[in-house]
C-alpha positions as CSV (number, residue, x, y, z in Angstrom):
1,M,-40.5,55.5,2.6
2,P,-37.6,57.4,1.0
3,L,-38.5,60.2,-1.4
4,D,-37.7,59.9,-5.1
5,P,-34.5,62.0,-5.7
6,F,-36.2,63.6,-8.7
7,S,-39.0,64.9,-6.4
8,Q,-36.4,66.2,-4.0
9,N,-34.7,68.1,-6.8
10,A,-38.0,69.5,-7.9
11,A,-38.7,70.8,-4.5
12,A,-35.2,72.2,-4.2
13,T,-35.6,74.3,-7.4
14,S,-39.1,75.5,-6.7
15,A,-37.7,78.5,-4.7
16,R,-37.8,80.6,-7.9
17,P,-41.2,82.3,-8.3
18,P,-43.5,80.8,-10.9
19,L,-43.3,82.2,-14.5
20,S,-45.7,85.0,-15.2
21,L,-48.2,84.9,-18.0
22,S,-46.3,87.7,-19.8
23,T,-43.1,85.7,-19.6
24,K,-44.7,82.6,-21.0
25,L,-46.3,84.6,-23.9
26,A,-43.0,86.3,-24.6
27,F,-41.3,82.9,-24.7
28,G,-43.9,81.4,-27.0
29,A,-43.6,84.4,-29.4
30,G,-40.0,83.4,-30.0
31,D,-41.2,80.4,-32.1
32,L,-43.6,82.5,-34.2
33,G,-41.1,83.8,-36.7
34,T,-39.4,80.5,-37.4
35,A,-42.8,78.8,-37.8
36,I,-43.9,81.4,-40.3
37,T,-40.8,81.3,-42.4
38,A,-40.4,77.5,-42.3
39,N,-44.0,76.9,-43.3
40,L,-44.0,79.3,-46.2
41,Q,-40.8,77.7,-47.5
42,V,-42.3,74.2,-47.3
43,F,-45.5,75.1,-49.1
44,F,-44.3,77.7,-51.7
45,L,-40.5,77.7,-52.3
46,M,-40.4,74.8,-54.7
47,V,-43.3,76.1,-56.8
48,F,-41.8,79.6,-56.6
49,L,-38.4,78.5,-57.9
50,T,-39.8,76.6,-60.8
51,N,-43.0,78.5,-61.8
52,V,-42.0,82.1,-60.9
53,A,-38.2,82.3,-60.9
54,G,-38.1,79.8,-63.9
55,L,-35.5,77.5,-62.5
56,N,-35.7,74.0,-63.8
57,A,-37.1,71.4,-61.4
58,G,-33.8,69.5,-61.0
59,L,-31.9,72.6,-60.0
60,A,-34.8,73.7,-57.7
61,G,-34.6,70.3,-55.9
62,S,-30.9,70.8,-55.6
63,V,-31.3,74.2,-54.0
64,L,-33.7,72.7,-51.4
65,M,-31.4,69.8,-50.7
66,I,-28.3,71.9,-50.2
67,G,-30.1,74.2,-47.9
68,K,-31.5,71.3,-45.8
69,I,-28.1,69.6,-45.5
70,W,-26.5,72.8,-44.4
71,D,-29.4,73.4,-42.0
72,A,-28.6,70.0,-40.4
73,M,-24.9,70.6,-40.3
74,N,-24.9,74.1,-38.7
75,D,-26.9,73.0,-35.6
76,P,-24.0,71.5,-33.6
77,I,-21.7,74.3,-34.8
78,I,-24.0,77.2,-33.6
79,G,-24.9,75.2,-30.5
80,Y,-21.2,74.9,-29.6
81,L,-20.6,78.6,-30.2
82,S,-23.6,79.8,-28.2
83,D,-22.7,77.6,-25.2
84,R,-19.3,79.3,-25.2
85,T,-20.5,82.9,-25.6
86,P,-19.7,85.1,-22.6
87,V,-22.8,85.9,-20.5
88,G,-22.2,89.7,-20.7
89,K,-25.1,92.2,-20.5
90,W,-27.6,90.3,-22.6
91,G,-26.7,86.7,-21.8
92,R,-25.5,83.9,-24.1
93,R,-28.7,83.1,-25.9
94,H,-30.3,86.5,-26.2
95,L,-27.2,88.0,-27.8
96,W,-27.4,85.5,-30.6
97,M,-31.1,86.0,-31.1
98,M,-30.8,89.8,-31.3
99,A,-27.8,89.8,-33.6
100,A,-29.3,87.2,-36.0
101,A,-32.9,88.5,-36.1
102,I,-32.6,91.2,-38.8
103,P,-30.3,89.1,-41.1
104,F,-32.8,86.2,-40.6
105,G,-35.7,88.4,-41.9
106,L,-33.7,89.9,-44.7
107,S,-32.3,86.6,-46.0
108,F,-35.8,85.2,-45.9
109,F,-37.1,88.1,-48.0
110,L,-34.3,87.7,-50.6
111,N,-35.5,84.1,-51.1
112,W,-38.5,85.5,-53.1
113,W,-36.6,87.9,-55.4
114,V,-35.9,87.0,-59.0
115,P,-32.6,88.8,-59.9
116,T,-32.0,87.3,-63.4
117,T,-33.3,84.8,-65.9
118,D,-29.9,82.9,-66.4
119,Q,-30.2,79.4,-65.0
120,G,-26.7,79.2,-63.6
121,L,-26.8,82.6,-61.9
122,L,-30.3,81.8,-60.5
123,F,-29.0,78.5,-59.1
124,G,-26.0,80.2,-57.5
125,Y,-28.1,83.0,-56.1
126,Y,-30.7,80.8,-54.5
127,V,-28.1,78.4,-53.1
128,L,-26.2,81.4,-51.5
129,I,-29.4,82.9,-50.1
130,G,-30.5,79.5,-48.8
131,L,-27.2,79.0,-47.0
132,L,-27.4,82.4,-45.4
133,F,-31.0,82.0,-44.4
134,N,-30.5,78.6,-42.8
135,T,-27.5,79.9,-40.9
136,F,-29.4,82.8,-39.4
137,Y,-32.5,80.6,-38.8
138,T,-30.4,78.3,-36.6
139,A,-28.7,81.3,-35.0
140,V,-32.1,82.5,-33.8
141,N,-33.9,79.2,-33.2
142,L,-31.3,77.1,-31.5
143,P,-30.4,79.6,-28.7
144,Y,-34.2,80.2,-28.4
145,T,-34.9,76.5,-27.6
146,A,-32.0,76.6,-25.1
147,L,-33.9,79.2,-23.1
148,T,-36.3,76.6,-21.6
149,P,-34.1,75.2,-18.9
150,E,-32.8,78.7,-18.1
151,L,-36.3,80.1,-17.6
152,T,-37.4,77.4,-15.1
153,E,-36.1,74.2,-13.6
154,D,-39.6,73.0,-12.6
155,Y,-40.6,69.8,-14.5
156,N,-44.3,70.7,-14.8
157,E,-43.7,74.4,-15.5
158,R,-41.4,73.4,-18.4
159,T,-44.3,71.5,-19.9
160,S,-46.6,74.5,-19.5
161,L,-43.9,76.7,-21.1
162,N,-43.6,74.6,-24.1
163,S,-47.4,74.5,-24.6
164,F,-47.2,78.2,-25.2
165,R,-44.4,77.7,-27.7
166,F,-46.2,75.2,-29.8
167,A,-49.4,77.2,-29.7
168,F,-47.5,80.1,-31.3
169,S,-45.8,77.7,-33.7
170,I,-49.0,76.1,-35.1
171,G,-50.7,79.5,-35.0
172,G,-47.8,81.0,-37.1
173,S,-48.1,78.2,-39.6
174,I,-51.8,78.7,-40.1
175,G,-51.4,82.5,-40.1
176,S,-48.8,82.3,-42.8
177,L,-51.1,80.4,-45.1
178,L,-53.9,82.9,-44.4
179,L,-51.6,85.7,-45.3
180,A,-50.5,84.0,-48.5
181,Q,-54.2,83.5,-49.5
182,V,-54.9,87.2,-49.0
183,V,-51.8,88.3,-51.0
184,F,-52.5,85.8,-53.8
185,Q,-56.1,87.0,-54.1
186,N,-55.2,90.7,-54.3
187,I,-51.9,90.8,-56.2
188,P,-52.2,89.6,-59.8
189,D,-48.5,89.5,-60.8
190,P,-46.8,86.3,-59.6
191,Q,-43.4,87.9,-58.9
192,A,-45.0,90.7,-57.0
193,Q,-47.1,88.2,-55.0
194,Y,-44.1,86.4,-53.6
195,L,-42.0,89.5,-53.1
196,I,-44.8,91.2,-51.1
197,L,-45.6,88.0,-49.2
198,G,-41.9,87.6,-48.3
199,G,-41.6,91.2,-47.2
200,I,-44.6,91.1,-44.9
201,A,-43.7,87.7,-43.5
202,A,-40.1,88.9,-42.8
203,V,-41.3,91.8,-40.7
204,L,-43.9,89.6,-38.8
205,S,-41.1,87.1,-38.2
206,V,-38.5,89.5,-36.8
207,L,-40.6,91.5,-34.4
208,P,-41.6,88.6,-32.1
209,I,-37.9,87.7,-31.6
210,Y,-37.3,91.0,-29.9
211,W,-40.5,90.5,-27.9
212,C,-39.2,87.2,-26.7
213,V,-35.8,88.7,-25.8
214,W,-37.4,91.6,-23.9
215,G,-40.0,89.6,-22.1
216,T,-37.6,86.8,-20.9
217,R,-34.5,88.9,-20.3
218,Q,-34.8,89.5,-16.6
219,R,-35.7,85.9,-15.8
220,V,-32.8,84.5,-17.8
221,Q,-30.3,87.1,-16.4
222,A,-31.3,86.1,-12.8
223,F,-30.6,82.5,-13.7
224,E,-27.3,83.2,-15.3
225,R,-26.1,85.3,-12.3
226,R,-27.1,82.6,-9.9
227,I,-25.8,79.6,-11.9
228,P,-22.1,79.7,-13.0
229,T,-21.5,78.3,-16.5
230,P,-19.9,74.9,-16.1
231,E,-16.9,73.6,-18.0
232,Q,-18.3,72.0,-21.1
233,R,-17.7,68.3,-21.6
234,H,-18.5,66.8,-24.9
235,L,-18.4,63.1,-25.7
236,P,-16.5,62.2,-28.9
237,L,-18.6,61.9,-32.0
238,K,-17.9,58.2,-32.3
239,T,-19.1,57.6,-28.7
240,Q,-22.3,59.7,-29.3
241,L,-23.1,57.7,-32.5
242,R,-22.5,54.4,-30.6
243,L,-24.9,55.4,-27.8
244,V,-27.6,56.5,-30.2
245,F,-27.5,53.6,-32.6
246,S,-27.2,50.9,-29.9
247,N,-30.7,51.9,-28.6
248,R,-33.0,49.8,-30.8
249,P,-36.3,51.5,-29.7
250,F,-34.8,54.8,-30.6
251,L,-34.1,53.6,-34.1
252,Y,-37.8,52.6,-34.5
253,V,-38.9,56.0,-33.2
254,M,-36.5,57.8,-35.6
255,G,-37.8,55.7,-38.5
256,I,-41.5,56.4,-37.6
257,Y,-40.8,60.1,-37.4
258,L,-38.8,60.2,-40.6
259,C,-41.4,58.3,-42.6
260,S,-44.2,60.5,-41.3
261,W,-42.4,63.7,-42.1
262,L,-41.2,62.6,-45.4
263,A,-44.9,62.1,-46.3
264,V,-45.7,65.6,-44.9
265,Q,-42.9,67.4,-46.6
266,I,-43.2,65.7,-50.0
267,T,-47.0,66.3,-50.0
268,A,-46.6,69.9,-48.9
269,S,-44.0,70.6,-51.6
270,L,-46.1,69.0,-54.4
271,I,-49.5,70.4,-53.5
272,P,-49.1,73.5,-55.6
273,F,-48.1,71.4,-58.7
274,F,-50.9,68.8,-58.0
275,I,-53.6,71.5,-57.5
276,G,-52.4,73.8,-60.3
277,D,-51.1,71.5,-63.0
278,W,-53.2,68.4,-62.6
279,L,-56.5,69.6,-61.0
280,Q,-56.4,73.0,-62.8
281,M,-57.4,74.9,-59.6
282,S,-56.3,78.4,-58.6
283,A,-53.3,79.3,-56.6
284,A,-55.6,80.4,-53.7
285,A,-57.1,76.8,-53.8
286,Y,-53.9,75.1,-52.7
287,T,-53.5,77.6,-49.8
288,Q,-57.0,76.7,-48.7
289,V,-56.2,72.9,-49.0
290,A,-53.1,73.4,-46.8
291,L,-55.2,75.4,-44.3
292,T,-57.7,72.6,-44.2
293,V,-55.0,70.0,-43.4
294,Q,-53.3,72.2,-40.7
295,G,-56.5,73.4,-39.1
296,T,-57.8,69.8,-38.8
297,A,-54.4,68.7,-37.4
298,M,-54.4,71.4,-34.8
299,I,-57.9,70.3,-33.5
300,M,-57.0,66.6,-33.7
301,L,-53.9,67.1,-31.5
302,F,-56.1,67.5,-28.5
303,V,-58.5,64.7,-29.6
304,W,-55.7,62.1,-30.2
305,S,-54.0,63.1,-26.9
306,A,-57.2,62.2,-25.0
307,V,-57.6,58.9,-27.0
308,S,-53.9,58.0,-26.4
309,R,-54.4,58.2,-22.6
310,R,-57.1,55.5,-23.0
311,L,-55.9,53.3,-25.8
312,G,-52.1,53.9,-26.0
313,K,-49.7,55.6,-28.4
314,K,-49.4,52.8,-30.9
315,A,-53.2,52.5,-31.3
316,V,-53.5,56.2,-31.9
317,Y,-50.7,56.1,-34.5
318,F,-52.4,53.2,-36.3
319,M,-55.8,54.9,-36.4
320,G,-54.3,58.2,-37.6
321,M,-52.1,56.6,-40.2
322,S,-55.0,54.5,-41.6
323,L,-57.1,57.5,-42.3
324,W,-54.0,59.3,-43.7
325,I,-53.2,56.4,-46.1
326,I,-56.8,56.5,-47.4
327,A,-56.4,60.2,-48.2
328,Q,-52.9,60.0,-49.6
329,A,-53.7,57.0,-51.9
330,G,-56.9,58.7,-52.9
331,L,-55.0,61.7,-54.2
332,F,-53.7,59.6,-57.1
333,L,-57.2,58.8,-58.2
334,L,-58.6,62.4,-58.0
335,Q,-59.6,64.0,-61.3
336,P,-60.0,67.6,-62.4
337,G,-63.3,69.0,-61.2
338,Q,-63.6,66.8,-58.1
339,T,-63.2,69.8,-55.7
340,A,-65.2,68.3,-52.8
341,L,-63.1,65.2,-52.7
342,V,-60.0,67.3,-52.5
343,Y,-61.1,68.8,-49.2
344,I,-62.3,65.5,-47.9
345,C,-58.9,64.1,-48.5
346,A,-57.4,67.2,-46.8
347,I,-59.5,66.6,-43.7
348,L,-58.6,62.9,-43.5
349,A,-54.9,63.8,-44.0
350,G,-55.2,66.3,-41.1
351,F,-56.3,63.4,-38.8
352,G,-53.0,61.6,-39.7
353,V,-50.7,64.6,-39.7
354,A,-51.7,65.3,-36.1
355,T,-50.3,61.9,-35.1
356,A,-47.1,62.8,-36.9
357,Y,-46.7,65.7,-34.5
358,L,-47.9,63.9,-31.4
359,I,-46.8,60.3,-31.3
360,P,-43.1,60.1,-32.2
361,W,-42.2,63.0,-29.9
362,S,-44.2,61.3,-27.1
363,M,-42.3,58.1,-27.6
364,I,-38.8,59.7,-27.2
365,P,-39.1,60.2,-23.4
366,D,-39.9,56.5,-23.1
367,V,-36.7,55.7,-25.0
368,I,-34.7,58.0,-22.8
369,D,-36.1,56.3,-19.7
370,L,-34.9,52.9,-21.1
371,D,-31.5,54.4,-21.8
372,E,-31.2,55.7,-18.2
373,L,-32.1,52.2,-16.9
374,Q,-29.4,50.7,-19.1
375,S,-26.7,53.3,-18.7
376,G,-27.5,55.1,-15.5
377,Q,-27.4,58.5,-17.3
378,R,-29.9,61.0,-18.7
379,R,-28.8,61.8,-22.3
380,E,-31.8,63.8,-23.7
381,G,-29.6,66.1,-25.7
382,I,-27.8,63.4,-27.6
383,F,-31.0,61.7,-28.7
384,Y,-32.9,64.8,-29.7
385,A,-29.9,66.2,-31.6
386,F,-29.4,63.1,-33.7
387,M,-33.1,62.7,-34.4
388,V,-33.3,66.2,-35.7
389,L,-30.0,65.9,-37.6
390,L,-31.0,62.7,-39.4
391,Q,-34.5,63.9,-40.0
392,K,-33.2,67.0,-41.8
393,I,-30.8,65.0,-44.0
394,G,-33.5,62.6,-44.9
395,L,-36.0,65.3,-45.8
396,A,-33.3,67.0,-47.9
397,L,-32.7,63.8,-49.8
398,G,-36.4,63.2,-50.3
399,L,-37.0,66.7,-51.7
400,F,-34.0,66.4,-54.0
401,L,-35.2,63.2,-55.4
402,V,-38.7,64.6,-56.0
403,G,-37.1,67.6,-57.9
404,Q,-35.0,65.2,-60.0
405,A,-38.0,63.0,-60.7
406,L,-40.0,66.0,-62.0
407,Q,-37.1,67.1,-64.1
408,G,-36.7,63.6,-65.6
409,A,-40.4,63.4,-66.3
410,G,-40.2,66.5,-68.5
411,Y,-41.7,69.0,-66.2
412,I,-41.7,72.5,-67.9
413,S,-40.8,75.4,-65.6
414,T,-42.7,78.6,-66.0
415,V,-40.8,81.5,-67.6
416,A,-41.2,84.8,-65.8
417,G,-43.8,86.9,-67.5
418,A,-45.0,84.1,-69.8
419,P,-48.2,82.1,-69.6
420,A,-48.2,78.9,-67.7
421,P,-47.0,76.0,-70.0
422,V,-49.1,72.9,-70.7
423,Q,-47.3,70.0,-68.9
424,P,-46.7,66.8,-70.8
425,P,-48.6,63.6,-69.6
426,S,-45.3,62.2,-68.2
427,A,-44.9,65.2,-65.9
428,L,-48.5,65.0,-64.7
429,L,-48.2,61.3,-64.0
430,A,-44.9,61.9,-62.1
431,I,-46.7,64.6,-59.9
432,R,-49.6,62.2,-59.2
433,I,-47.3,59.3,-58.3
434,A,-45.1,61.5,-56.1
435,I,-48.0,62.9,-54.2
436,G,-50.0,59.7,-53.9
437,P,-48.2,56.3,-53.9
438,L,-44.8,57.6,-52.8
439,P,-46.0,59.2,-49.5
440,T,-48.3,56.2,-49.0
441,F,-45.3,53.9,-49.2
442,F,-43.5,55.9,-46.4
443,L,-46.7,55.8,-44.2
444,I,-47.0,52.1,-44.5
445,V,-43.3,51.6,-43.6
446,G,-43.9,53.9,-40.6
447,M,-46.9,51.7,-39.5
448,I,-44.7,48.6,-39.7
449,L,-42.0,50.3,-37.6
450,A,-44.7,51.3,-35.1
451,Y,-45.9,47.7,-34.9
452,L,-42.3,46.6,-34.1
453,Y,-41.7,49.4,-31.5
454,P,-41.3,47.4,-28.3
455,I,-42.1,49.9,-25.5
456,T,-45.8,49.4,-24.8
457,H,-47.6,51.0,-21.9
458,A,-47.0,47.8,-19.8
459,V,-43.3,47.7,-20.8
460,H,-42.9,51.3,-19.8
461,Q,-44.5,50.8,-16.5
462,G,-41.9,48.0,-15.8
463,I,-39.1,50.4,-16.8
464,L,-40.4,53.1,-14.4
465,L,-40.6,50.5,-11.6
466,Q,-37.1,49.4,-12.1
467,L,-35.9,53.0,-12.3
468,H,-37.7,53.9,-9.1
469,A,-36.1,51.0,-7.3
470,K,-32.7,51.9,-8.7
471,R,-32.9,55.5,-7.7
472,Q,-34.1,54.5,-4.2
473,G,-31.1,52.2,-3.9
474,E,-28.7,55.0,-4.9
475,T,-30.3,57.4,-2.5
476,E,-30.1,55.0,0.4
477,A,-26.5,54.2,-0.5
């Protein structure tokens, strides 16, 4: 029986020694800083801009939207430039990471400074800092993710390597919320709270980047000395768009992922307003609620993974989303004083959030297998790039609309140094609708798309059988 050519390739590339534990840890650490900064921005930047910096909700939503759009646009630009950076002493990827690390930390810190009380100047300042931060974030994160194929060509070792990455990523997200809780409990002044939190988080985010560079440098240099950089060939943009949008299952996966993460991001951005303005709980309380959601999600990742092997991806998605919808819709009905129910909803939401991490990203490889069967090519990069690009633009639009809705409902921003204002009933209702029915709607749409997603376990087995036969035919020819 002829060997699968992929297996032959795996054997051919196994001559490199296995990755050491220290290299895997160093690589994983590279995702720690971006996880910390991204998580703090998701949970606190909107409430900081409105209730600490004093920016009105409409302008605050615009700041977030502009930053997200630029974050989406700069990915292909920086990817193009890093691919064409000369190898040199430090390599193409490491050079970008080292150069951008300190500006990345500094621009993150400046997000939490309130330089003036003028609305126009504040808006301009936070837009500028947001553009700078998102540029340096990508300059660190995109070359970092490109290290994976340079560290190892082994299929299973790449899976192991990325498990270290996501362990650091989730750990950084949880650690950032614990840090915020400690700072909020010990620093009474709101402006000082966020400035100190931003400063500590900036240092904790920059140092692991250098750990990653130092710990992976020799392995990457050995690869770059052995493998010459090929001439880059890029498909025209129109061709890439046609390839992506002609794959119907990919459109379903993209919709499932976008709906799930719109629910996550909208809820995370509104938790401070919902907990503080509607439920009248402390600032520390919404950090504890967020920790409950993320801690539950981290545990359930492993549970849902085991269930998926027995029942399938779609079944797991339906189970997780059903629990999440109960929690999300229940938020609208919560009343001040119902503290226990808040945490019950947070736990149920965590069950669903875990499926938002797990299921869409486990569906993409199935889509890529189908694309290979239809086209004869492996085009992972195109599919992943467009999924992330459209996801960022969708989230930017969603956050912008939430900010505009709060502004239109009469939400009163907090003036620095003044007591928190009493919000009008219209603003409180807008907060409750935006954190309850709105995400629930997106979750229901996501379930409909998951139902329509055509690649079941049986269908995928058929795709793999056809691929195997096709590859054997090409090998024999």
